N, C-alpha and C positions, 0 to 999 in steps of 0.2 A: 810185726806191727806197730803203728806205734799214733798217739794218741795229742787230741787238740787236749788241752789241758783248758778248762774254761771255769769259772765261777765263780755262782751269782751267790751277794748274801745282801739283805735285806734288812733295810733295823727301820720304823717309822716311817717315816718319804727320802729317806738319805740311801742311794744300792749302789756295789762298790761289784763292778766288772773288773775279775782281774783274770786277762790271758798270758797264756805263754807264747812269748814270740817263735813259731813254726810249729817244727810239732812232740812230742817230748814218748822217751817211754815207755811204761802203765805202771812199769813199777819205782820210776822220779816222778811222775807223774802226783800216785798215792801216797809218795811220800814227803810230797812239797804238798800236797794237799793235809797231811798229817804234823809237818812243823806251823805249819801259819795255820792250823786247830787250835796246837794246845797256846799259841802267840796268842792267839785273840783271846786265850780262855784267859793265860797270866797274864795279858792286861787287863784285863774287867775290868782289874779290883781293883782300889788301892795298893790293900795289902790281906797278904791270905795270912791264917790264924796257922795254918803244920807246914806255911811256909813261907823264908827270910826272902819274899822274890818284890818285889815291887811291881807300877809300873815300867821303871829304864831297866830295870836288868832283864825283863820276860822276852821285851823286846831285842835284848841287846841276844840273848841267851836265843831267841828267834833266829837269829840274823846270825852269827858265828854256826848250829847247827845250819842253816842255809849252806856260810861256807866247809864246814868243816865234811858235811857226805857230795859234796863236789855242784851241788845242783846251779850255784857258782859260783864264780873267779869270784879272789878276791879281786883281781885287780876296775873288776869293773862295779864292785861293790866298790870299789871307795868313788870309780867315780861315779855311784846316785847318790853317794853322798854330798850333799848340797850344806856347808859349811858358811855361807849368807843365815839360810840360812835358823844353824845349831845358830849363828850366833844372837841372834835376838830372841829366839828359845831362851838362849841360857839368861837377854837381860830381861826379858817378863819375869822368869824364875824369880830371877834375885828382886826385879821391886813390888812384883807380891811377896814372896818371901820376910822384908823387908816391910812393908806398910801392913802389913794381916800381924808381928812381932811388932810394930811398934802397935800398936788395937782404931788404925783407920778404918778396918767397914762397920771397924760393930763402931764405931765414929760414926761415920753416917748409914750408918741399914739405924737404928733409932730415928734421925731426924721421918728417912725417909719411909720410915712403917709407922707413921705418928701421920705424915700426910698422909699413908694412905685412906688410914680408919676413918 
């Protein structure tokens, strides 16, 4: 028997629908769902007290598990990576890091908070 995998996740007003292309075996669908849920739990928090795993490592672990279990082949995983988007995210992360380190957000928040009062 084959099973079409469909998962519907809701969080506030945002709805994410994940559908498998074609049909998959029930064991593969269950394994994929478990890996997805583990990944979502790991990336739901910045860090975990019992695990030295943050969001980045949680997402990387999920991707590696999907490849290691054969649910997605390495070629398709590589094709799914958007290098341009990664470059933009890296640049934004670097800017935010340096702005935060230099106290820009604290400097900006004080006048804004005074204005709101």
